[in-house]
C-alpha positions as CSV (number, residue, x, y, z in Angstrom):
1,L,3.0,-7.8,-8.4
2,G,5.3,-7.5,-11.3
3,F,7.2,-5.2,-13.6
4,L,6.0,-4.0,-16.9
5,S,9.6,-3.8,-18.0
6,N,9.9,-7.6,-17.6
7,D,8.5,-9.5,-20.6
8,D,7.0,-12.4,-18.6
9,D,5.5,-10.1,-15.9
10,R,4.1,-7.7,-18.5
11,D,2.4,-10.7,-20.4
12,L,0.9,-11.9,-17.1
13,L,-0.3,-8.5,-16.0
14,V,-1.7,-7.5,-19.4
15,N,-3.0,-10.7,-20.9
16,H,-3.9,-12.7,-17.9
17,S,-5.2,-10.1,-15.4
18,D,-7.9,-12.5,-14.3
19,V,-5.2,-14.8,-12.9
20,V,-3.5,-11.9,-11.1
21,A,-6.8,-10.7,-9.7
22,T,-7.7,-14.2,-8.5
23,A,-4.3,-14.6,-6.8
24,L,-4.7,-11.2,-5.0
25,V,-8.2,-12.1,-3.7
26,N,-7.0,-15.5,-2.6
27,G,-4.1,-14.0,-0.8
28,I,-6.3,-11.5,1.0
29,F,-8.8,-14.2,2.0
30,K,-6.0,-16.4,3.3
31,F,-4.6,-13.6,5.4
32,L,-8.0,-12.8,6.8
33,D,-8.6,-16.5,7.6
34,D,-5.2,-16.9,9.3
35,N,-5.5,-13.7,11.3
36,P,-8.7,-13.3,13.3
37,R,-10.2,-9.8,13.3
38,S,-9.6,-9.5,17.0
39,K,-5.9,-10.0,16.4
40,I,-5.7,-7.4,13.7
41,F,-8.0,-4.8,15.2
42,G,-8.0,-5.7,18.9
43,D,-5.6,-3.0,19.9
44,D,-5.5,0.6,19.0
45,L,-3.3,1.4,16.0
46,L,-0.5,3.6,17.1
47,I,1.7,5.3,14.6
48,A,4.8,7.0,15.8
49,Q,4.9,10.7,14.7
50,Q,7.7,11.5,12.3
51,P,9.9,14.4,13.3
52,L,9.3,17.5,11.3
53,R,11.9,18.1,8.6
54,P,14.1,21.1,9.3
55,G,14.0,23.6,6.6
56,V,12.9,27.0,5.6
57,T,9.6,28.1,6.9
58,A,7.4,30.1,4.6
59,T,6.4,33.6,5.9
60,P,3.4,35.4,4.5
61,T,4.1,38.4,2.4
62,T,1.9,41.5,2.1
63,P,1.4,43.1,-1.3
64,P,3.1,46.5,-1.7
């Protein structure tokens, strides 16, 4: 969307948030109009499982 460290972006985000919000809504509507629901949600969403990170495993301790 923008960077608060950039003077122009910060001005747009802070002082013209209605313009930013309208642009976001228009972008979402355009995406939904261009991509039918059946195309987006027609197939099962499969997410590959990430391998587990190697590292130290915690072991429970018993109080003395």
